[in-house]
C-alpha positions as a printed NumPy array, in Angstrom:
array([[-22.339, -29.714,   8.076],
       [-19.643, -30.498,  10.601],
       [-17.419, -27.831,  12.061],
       [-14.338, -29.302,  10.344],
       [-16.019, -29.209,   6.926],
       [-17.262, -25.679,   7.546],
       [-13.764, -24.546,   8.559],
       [-12.258, -26.245,   5.49 ],
       [-14.764, -24.449,   3.248],
       [-13.958, -21.14 ,   4.952],
       [-10.177, -21.64 ,   4.752],
       [-10.226, -22.599,   1.074],
       [-12.152, -19.53 ,  -0.036],
       [-10.113, -17.388,  -2.414],
       [-10.008, -14.316,  -0.17 ],
       [ -8.65 , -16.212,   2.83 ],
       [ -5.895, -17.86 ,   0.801],
       [ -4.992, -14.529,  -0.817],
       [ -4.858, -12.9  ,   2.61 ],
       [ -2.603, -15.643,   3.963],
       [ -0.215, -15.268,   1.017],
       [ -0.224, -11.492,   1.507],
       [  0.621, -11.801,   5.207],
       [  3.486, -14.201,   4.54 ],
       [  4.941, -12.032,   1.77 ],
       [  4.409,  -8.936,   3.914],
       [  6.346, -10.466,   6.795],
       [  9.242, -11.329,   4.501],
       [  9.104,  -7.859,   2.945],
       [  9.139,  -6.353,   6.441],
       [ 12.37 ,  -8.192,   7.242],
       [ 13.955,  -6.904,   4.046],
       [ 12.915,  -3.34 ,   4.831],
       [ 14.139,  -3.655,   8.434],
       [ 17.514,  -4.781,   7.156],
       [ 17.575,  -1.961,   4.607],
       [ 16.823,   0.633,   7.264],
       [ 18.936,  -0.85 ,  10.064],
       [ 21.975,  -1.886,   8.019],
       [ 22.073,   0.686,   5.212],
       [ 19.966,   3.816,   5.817],
       [ 20.527,   4.408,   9.531],
       [ 24.346,   3.973,   9.499],
       [ 24.607,   6.434,   6.584],
       [ 22.23 ,   8.84 ,   8.314],
       [ 24.207,   8.471,  11.549],
       [ 27.457,   9.172,   9.69 ],
       [ 25.984,  12.282,   8.072],
       [ 24.73 ,  13.526,  11.44 ],
       [ 28.064,  12.872,  13.083],
       [ 28.643,   9.18 ,  13.778],
       [ 25.494,   8.643,  15.816],
       [ 24.178,   5.067,  16.149],
       [ 20.409,   5.467,  16.396],
       [ 19.798,   1.975,  17.778],
       [ 21.865,   2.806,  20.864],
       [ 20.175,   6.149,  21.565],
       [ 18.23 ,   5.989,  24.829],
       [ 17.42 ,   7.938,  27.94 ],
       [ 18.221,   6.198,  31.235],
       [ 15.17 ,   6.35 ,  33.47 ],
       [ 16.703,   4.297,  36.259],
       [ 20.367,   3.318,  36.535],
       [ 21.411,  -0.308,  36.858],
       [ 21.736,  -1.565,  40.419],
       [ 23.566,  -4.849,  40.989],
       [ 21.926,  -7.578,  38.919],
       [ 18.98 ,  -5.342,  37.978],
       [ 19.467,  -3.877,  34.468],
       [ 18.938,  -0.197,  33.795],
       [ 15.515,   1.027,  32.693],
       [ 15.955,   2.735,  29.339],
       [ 13.684,   4.764,  27.089],
       [ 14.98 ,   3.581,  23.678],
       [ 13.896,   6.4  ,  21.378],
       [ 16.628,   5.519,  18.847],
       [ 14.968,   2.174,  18.146],
       [ 11.657,   4.032,  17.786],
       [ 13.242,   6.317,  15.16 ],
       [ 14.522,   3.256,  13.305],
       [ 11.105,   1.541,  13.379],
       [  9.494,   4.775,  12.179],
       [ 11.838,   4.787,   9.167],
       [ 10.875,   1.134,   8.572],
       [  7.211,   2.08 ,   8.579],
       [  7.668,   5.026,   6.229],
       [  9.568,   2.906,   3.712],
       [  7.026,   0.049,   3.881],
       [  4.114,   2.48 ,   3.58 ],
       [  5.728,   4.162,   0.572],
       [  6.41 ,   0.806,  -1.103],
       [  2.817,  -0.33 ,  -0.548],
       [  1.581,   3.022,  -1.88 ],
       [  3.647,   2.583,  -5.044],
       [  2.358,  -0.981,  -5.563],
       [ -1.274,   0.11 ,  -5.089],
       [ -0.711,   3.07 ,  -7.421],
       [  0.656,   0.731, -10.124],
       [ -2.26 ,  -1.682,  -9.673],
       [ -4.796,   1.152,  -9.916],
       [ -3.124,   2.493, -13.076],
       [ -3.237,  -0.971, -14.643],
       [ -6.919,  -1.34 , -13.71 ],
       [ -7.736,   2.061, -15.23 ],
       [ -6.027,   1.083, -18.496],
       [ -7.844,  -2.251, -18.502],
       [-11.211,  -0.609, -17.84 ],
       [-10.596,   2.019, -20.52 ],
       [ -9.755,  -0.683, -23.072],
       [-12.743,  -2.847, -22.086],
       [-15.421,  -0.152, -22.284],
       [-16.407,   0.7  , -25.859],
       [-16.903,   4.38 , -26.563],
       [-20.534,   5.479, -26.392],
       [-22.31 ,   5.828, -29.732],
       [-22.524,   9.341, -31.055],
       [-25.692,  11.063, -29.933],
       [-28.494,  11.181, -32.469],
       [-29.873,  14.406, -33.825],
       [-31.674,  16.596, -31.321],
       [-35.394,  17.294, -31.579],
       [-34.616,  20.683, -33.061],
       [-32.441,  19.14 , -35.784],
       [-35.15 ,  16.567, -36.57 ],
       [-37.736,  19.312, -36.908],
       [-35.457,  21.37 , -39.165],
       [-34.81 ,  18.305, -41.325],
       [-38.539,  17.707, -41.724],
       [-39.091,  21.368, -42.664],
       [-36.283,  21.185, -45.248],
       [-37.713,  18.015, -46.752],
       [-41.196,  19.588, -46.952],
       [-39.779,  22.694, -48.625],
       [-38.015,  20.553, -51.258],
       [-41.357,  18.977, -52.215]])
């Protein structure tokens, strides 16, 4: 089998295609969440705190000199990315929770209830004794 055919077989496997679709959708979802956090959540949070723009929050490690830009520690952007992560993680958690609930319902509907247990040995013995006493 040639390398091209082997790669084609690998790439067309269901798991690889599903993974590729998941990555593409995840990237698009990440952009939506970044916009939600950066354009909606953070401005409102900044307004509540007192008009602070988190994306501009930074500590200057070295001031700008001539054409050399300043060296900044941008912790505000880190806070914004952390909010992005928390929202994405929560959304993924909710999706997985819904999928697991659907699977549990499906499994519960697919599995027939076990048959009722038969009489125990003691009950069988008592039944035999009763039948012998009737004779």
